BALUM-454550 format. One record per residue: y, x, z of N, C-alpha, C in turn; residue number from 1. Coordinates in nm, 4 decimals. Each point is the difference from the previous one (the first is absolute). Layout:
# BALUM-454550
PT       n_py       n_px       n_pz      ca_py      ca_px      ca_pz       c_py       c_px       c_pz    nr
PT          Y          X          Z          Y          X          Z          Y          X          Z   NUM
...
This chain:
# BALUM-454550
PT       n_py       n_px       n_pz      ca_py      ca_px      ca_pz       c_py       c_px       c_pz    nr
PT    -3.3350     1.1607    -1.6255     0.0035    -0.1837     0.0177     0.1685     0.0292     0.0129     1
PT     0.0800     0.0607     0.0078     0.1593    -0.0448    -0.0507    -0.0160    -0.0224    -0.1307     2
PT    -0.0179     0.0876    -0.0977     0.0279    -0.0107    -0.1425    -0.0800    -0.1303    -0.0332     3
PT    -0.0942    -0.0499     0.0592    -0.0656    -0.1285    -0.0277     0.0644    -0.1128     0.0418     4
PT     0.0502     0.0194     0.1071     0.0984    -0.1007     0.0367     0.1146    -0.0203    -0.0594     5
PT     0.0796     0.1313    -0.0686     0.1138    -0.0338    -0.0969     0.0043    -0.0436    -0.1332     6
PT    -0.1528     0.0370    -0.0368    -0.0357    -0.0359    -0.1335    -0.0048    -0.1615     0.0331     7
PT    -0.0742    -0.0637     0.0871    -0.0070    -0.1393     0.0169     0.1285    -0.0400    -0.0152     8
PT     0.0846     0.0431     0.1222     0.1634    -0.0694    -0.0163     0.0709     0.0021    -0.1254     9
PT    -0.0210     0.1030    -0.0743     0.0291     0.0143    -0.1688    -0.0540    -0.1325    -0.0774    10
PT    -0.1203    -0.0135     0.0401    -0.0721    -0.1130    -0.0886     0.0397    -0.1315     0.0364    11
PT     0.0378    -0.0124     0.1496     0.0313    -0.1328     0.0102     0.1163    -0.0281     0.0048    12
PT     0.1165     0.1107    -0.0570     0.1579    -0.0346    -0.0011    -0.0146    -0.0445    -0.1430    13
PT    -0.0554     0.0843    -0.1122    -0.0456    -0.0456    -0.1272    -0.0301    -0.1504    -0.0026    14
PT    -0.0797    -0.0619     0.0515    -0.0853    -0.0970     0.0202     0.1308    -0.1266     0.0134    15
PT     0.0487     0.0470     0.1377     0.1101    -0.0865     0.0498     0.1141    -0.0015    -0.1042    16
PT     0.0374     0.0851    -0.0638     0.1120     0.0166    -0.0901    -0.0268    -0.0683    -0.1509    17
PT    -0.1300    -0.0223    -0.0166    -0.0727    -0.0281    -0.1517     0.0387     0.1224    -0.1150    18
PT    -0.0052     0.1260     0.0755     0.0075     0.1236    -0.0712    -0.0868     0.0380    -0.0781    19
PT    -0.0279     0.0402    -0.1030    -0.1182     0.0587    -0.0871     0.0677     0.1287    -0.0340    20
PT    -0.0775     0.1250     0.0630     0.0636     0.1337     0.0126    -0.0332     0.0283    -0.1621    21
PT     0.0524     0.1563    -0.0229    -0.0426     0.0582    -0.1211    -0.1224     0.0552     0.0455    22
PT    -0.0703     0.0382    -0.0914    -0.1418     0.0918     0.0166     0.0278     0.1119     0.0855    23
PT     0.0996     0.0641    -0.0141     0.0507     0.1392     0.0651     0.0487    -0.0322     0.1534    24
PT     0.0267    -0.1390     0.0327     0.0163    -0.0283     0.0990    -0.1156    -0.0613     0.0733    25
PT    -0.0608    -0.0427    -0.0658    -0.1163    -0.1082     0.0347    -0.1290     0.1222     0.0765    26
PT    -0.0300     0.0857    -0.0797    -0.1309     0.0652     0.0264     0.0007     0.1081     0.0883    27
PT     0.1281     0.0645     0.0652    -0.0019     0.0731     0.0859    -0.0443    -0.0605     0.1644    28
PT     0.0457    -0.1298    -0.0244     0.0219    -0.1342     0.1364    -0.1570    -0.0246     0.0221    29
PT    -0.0432    -0.0471    -0.1459    -0.1329    -0.0549    -0.0363    -0.1013     0.0827     0.0643    30
PT     0.0180     0.1496    -0.0274    -0.1258     0.0905     0.0229    -0.0192    -0.0147     0.1578    31
PT     0.1244     0.0153     0.0484     0.0018     0.0223     0.1462    -0.0867    -0.1631     0.0767    32
PT     0.0787    -0.0816    -0.0250    -0.0621    -0.1449     0.0159    -0.1205    -0.0540    -0.0172    33
PT    -0.0529     0.0759    -0.1062    -0.1564    -0.0528    -0.0602    -0.0745     0.0547     0.1108    34
PT     0.0236     0.0634     0.1165    -0.0572     0.0563     0.0834    -0.1237     0.0920    -0.0239    35
PT    -0.0366     0.0617    -0.0965    -0.0779     0.0957    -0.0469    -0.0057     0.1038     0.0549    36
PT     0.1536     0.0573     0.0334    -0.0067     0.1402     0.0671    -0.0164    -0.0342     0.1495    37
PT     0.0265    -0.0799     0.0212    -0.0084    -0.0286     0.1951    -0.1654    -0.0501     0.0117    38
PT    -0.0929    -0.0172    -0.0632    -0.1079    -0.0311    -0.0083    -0.0758     0.1439    -0.0064    39
PT     0.0434     0.0605    -0.1009    -0.0627     0.1201     0.0042     0.0402     0.1040     0.1233    40
PT     0.1205     0.0224     0.0219     0.0204     0.0782     0.1286    -0.0853    -0.0663     0.1146    41
PT    -0.0392    -0.1104     0.0148    -0.0513    -0.0607     0.1307    -0.1570     0.0228    -0.0381    42
PT    -0.0415    -0.0005    -0.1219    -0.1218     0.0324     0.0037    -0.0531     0.1307     0.0511    43
PT     0.1135     0.1027     0.0201    -0.0525     0.1257     0.0275    -0.0425     0.0045     0.1463    44
PT     0.0545    -0.1056     0.0827    -0.0240    -0.0011     0.1398    -0.1634     0.0158     0.0151    45
PT    -0.0560    -0.1007    -0.0498    -0.1501     0.0097     0.0100    -0.0411     0.0999    -0.0521    46
PT     0.0152     0.1251    -0.0559    -0.0416     0.0736    -0.0368    -0.0267     0.1450     0.1316    47
PT     0.0500    -0.0229     0.0822     0.0182     0.0719     0.1153    -0.0020     0.1707    -0.0202    48
PT    -0.0709     0.0904     0.0358    -0.0001     0.1226     0.0201     0.0442     0.0474    -0.1525    49
PT    -0.0216    -0.0684    -0.1121    -0.0115     0.0567    -0.1322     0.1205    -0.0120    -0.0609    50
PT     0.0952    -0.0711     0.0540     0.1638    -0.0238    -0.0180     0.0673     0.1081     0.0806    51
PT     0.0963     0.0597    -0.0301     0.0881     0.1067     0.0504     0.1420    -0.0580     0.0190    52
PT     0.0695     0.0468     0.0776     0.1528    -0.0122    -0.0086     0.0687     0.0310    -0.1398    53
PT    -0.0519     0.0944    -0.0591     0.0515     0.0357    -0.1000    -0.0390    -0.1375    -0.1334    54
PT    -0.0994    -0.0449     0.0047    -0.0688    -0.1065    -0.0998     0.0926    -0.1064     0.0268    55
PT     0.0581    -0.0298     0.1122     0.0866    -0.1535    -0.0012     0.1395     0.0411    -0.0438    56
PT     0.0451     0.1870     0.0528     0.1345     0.0096    -0.0461    -0.0209     0.0043    -0.1520    57
PT    -0.0862     0.0471    -0.0692    -0.0313    -0.0225    -0.1486     0.0376    -0.1180    -0.0660    58
PT    -0.0756    -0.0984     0.0714     0.0153    -0.1619    -0.0155     0.1251    -0.0235     0.0101    59
PT     0.0608    -0.0014     0.0802     0.1365    -0.0418     0.0212     0.1116     0.0471    -0.0950    60
PT    -0.0332     0.0840    -0.0737     0.1072     0.0754    -0.0989    -0.0638    -0.0600    -0.1498    61
PT    -0.0566    -0.1405    -0.0041    -0.0008    -0.0409    -0.1156    -0.0690     0.0790    -0.1294    62
PT    -0.1592     0.0525     0.0508    -0.0596     0.0527    -0.0957    -0.0196    -0.0599    -0.1579    63
PT    -0.0138     0.0836    -0.0933    -0.0058    -0.0792    -0.1151    -0.1136    -0.0950    -0.0172    64
PT    -0.1111     0.0123     0.0785    -0.1246    -0.0953    -0.0020     0.0206    -0.1051     0.0739    65
PT     0.0618     0.0025     0.0914     0.0712    -0.1414     0.0590     0.0721    -0.0820    -0.0566    66
PT     0.1045     0.0819    -0.0784     0.1187    -0.0751    -0.1147    -0.0911    -0.0704    -0.0985    67
PT    -0.0804     0.0855    -0.0400    -0.0634    -0.0656    -0.1359    -0.0766    -0.1329     0.0462    68
PT    -0.0924     0.0277     0.0932    -0.0847    -0.1160     0.0624     0.0911    -0.1163     0.0372    69
PT     0.1254     0.0085     0.0504     0.0793    -0.0723     0.0524     0.0537    -0.0956    -0.1288    70
PT     0.0286     0.0781    -0.0979     0.0584    -0.0491    -0.1812    -0.1206    -0.0850    -0.0234    71
PT    -0.1071     0.0203    -0.0145    -0.0973    -0.0585    -0.0330    -0.0484    -0.1465     0.1172    72
PT     0.0214     0.0554     0.1095    -0.0485    -0.1421     0.0845     0.0939    -0.0788    -0.0247    73
PT     0.1439     0.0064    -0.0127     0.1316    -0.0484    -0.0143    -0.0114    -0.0872    -0.1254    74
PT     0.0054     0.0483    -0.0854    -0.0158    -0.0134    -0.1417    -0.0991    -0.1245    -0.0335    75
PT    -0.1342     0.0354     0.0391    -0.1358    -0.0986    -0.0264     0.0416    -0.1284     0.0723    76
PT     0.0780     0.0119     0.1144     0.0053    -0.1289     0.1043     0.0960    -0.0740    -0.0372    77
PT     0.1290     0.1004    -0.0565     0.0933    -0.1201    -0.0726    -0.0777    -0.0522    -0.1255    78
PT    -0.0646     0.0525    -0.0751    -0.0321    -0.0638    -0.1123    -0.0928    -0.1217    -0.0050    79
PT    -0.0960     0.0235     0.1090    -0.1126    -0.0991     0.0138     0.0538    -0.1079     0.0770    80
PT     0.0625     0.0255     0.1252     0.0589    -0.1065     0.0448     0.1438    -0.0329    -0.0059    81
PT     0.0441     0.0202    -0.1079     0.1408    -0.0913    -0.0137     0.0234    -0.1134    -0.0196    82
PT    -0.1074    -0.0933    -0.0477    -0.0017    -0.1388     0.0297     0.0390    -0.0394     0.1117    83
PT    -0.1080     0.0035     0.0723    -0.0578    -0.0178     0.1661     0.1658     0.0201     0.0948    84
PT     0.0192     0.1058    -0.0553     0.1376     0.0425     0.0995     0.1173    -0.0559    -0.0354    85
PT    -0.0064    -0.0013    -0.1423     0.1240    -0.1248    -0.0137    -0.0139    -0.1297     0.0427    86
PT    -0.0918    -0.0650     0.0140    -0.0608    -0.1169     0.0355     0.0596    -0.0095     0.1387    87
PT    -0.0484     0.0944     0.0772     0.0153     0.0354     0.1317     0.1602     0.0058     0.0460    88
PT     0.0666     0.0774    -0.1137     0.1526     0.0136     0.0213     0.0099     0.1366     0.0781    89
PT    -0.0816     0.0816    -0.0466     0.0278     0.1608     0.0319     0.1197     0.0264    -0.0756    90
PT     0.0100     0.1403     0.0483     0.1280     0.0924    -0.0803    -0.0720     0.0018    -0.1352    91
PT     0.1097     0.0489    -0.0766    -0.0319     0.0662    -0.1355    -0.1215     0.1128    -0.0206    92
PT    -0.0912    -0.0042    -0.0876    -0.0887     0.0841    -0.0121     0.0446     0.1067    -0.1380    93
PT    -0.0829     0.1020    -0.0253     0.0632     0.0819    -0.1139     0.0082    -0.0637    -0.1566    94
PT    -0.1094    -0.1112     0.0140    -0.0010    -0.1017    -0.0838     0.1519    -0.0557    -0.0439    95
PT     0.0524    -0.0703     0.1149     0.1166    -0.0724    -0.0440     0.1209     0.1231     0.0065    96
PT    -0.0167     0.0945     0.0717     0.0943     0.1239    -0.0569     0.0362     0.0166    -0.1309    97
PT    -0.1186     0.0622    -0.0800    -0.0435     0.0154    -0.1118     0.0805    -0.1004    -0.0952    98
PT    -0.0416    -0.1070     0.0269     0.0347    -0.1251    -0.0814     0.1510     0.0173    -0.0039    99
PT     0.0693    -0.0098     0.0837     0.1382    -0.0284     0.0509     0.0762     0.1343    -0.0872   100
PT    -0.0286     0.1038     0.0715     0.0169     0.1283    -0.0800     0.0351     0.0203    -0.1431   101
PT    -0.1037    -0.0519    -0.0272     0.0053     0.0436    -0.1648     0.0202    -0.1611    -0.0657   102
PT     0.0043    -0.0856     0.0331     0.0163    -0.1618    -0.0671    -0.1569    -0.0107    -0.0575   103
PT    -0.0847     0.0176     0.0621    -0.1502    -0.0357    -0.0937    -0.0823    -0.0903     0.0462   104
PT    -0.0891    -0.0619    -0.0538    -0.1038    -0.0971     0.0106    -0.1156     0.0382     0.0857   105
PT    -0.0717    -0.0650     0.0913    -0.0944     0.0438     0.0880    -0.0749     0.0872    -0.0216   106
PT    -0.0708     0.0181    -0.1644    -0.1003     0.0635    -0.0189     0.0197     0.1651    -0.0252   107
PT     0.1430     0.0093    -0.0261     0.0414     0.1720    -0.0372    -0.0112     0.0661     0.1600   108
PT     0.0639    -0.0519     0.1009    -0.0138     0.0568     0.1157    -0.1532     0.0473     0.0418   109
PT    -0.0870    -0.0999    -0.0222    -0.1376     0.0318     0.0352    -0.0470     0.1172    -0.1028   110
PT     0.0308     0.0056    -0.1137    -0.0740     0.1253    -0.1149     0.1297     0.1340     0.0762   111
PT     0.1065    -0.0037     0.0427     0.0605     0.0982    -0.0115    -0.0534     0.0733     0.1395   112
PT    -0.0152    -0.0965     0.1172    -0.0108     0.0375     0.1335    -0.1534     0.0536    -0.0372   113
PT    -0.0780    -0.0435    -0.0666    -0.1335     0.0716    -0.0171    -0.0031     0.1339    -0.0287   114
PT     0.0745     0.0114    -0.0994     0.0384     0.1098    -0.0145     0.0508     0.1225     0.0928   115
PT     0.0517    -0.0229     0.0949     0.0189     0.0697     0.0847    -0.0991     0.0434     0.0880   116
PT    -0.1060    -0.0992     0.0068    -0.1400     0.0051     0.0915    -0.0683     0.1250    -0.0678   117
């Protein structure tokens, strides 16, 4: 929960300062702010006896499966929801970060981000 709050704070700061971060700055924050990690951990609660303390400990150490799932969810959300989020005045997405960092038009980030999936 603390990581989630810190990530939201950074994204709010970027929005307030009209900052478009680099992809390297954006992704670690965006992966946490997507909430996928938190939802995954929370889903263990409903599994009762089949989930051990060791399972929680492993999940809190960023296993590759949760990281990979978070990347997929974050990038898909950024690609698909970009236009609506910009109309609402949301913080930059991976699409905007990529466009600014590499000085490219709208289609190139879509192609490159899909390759990461």
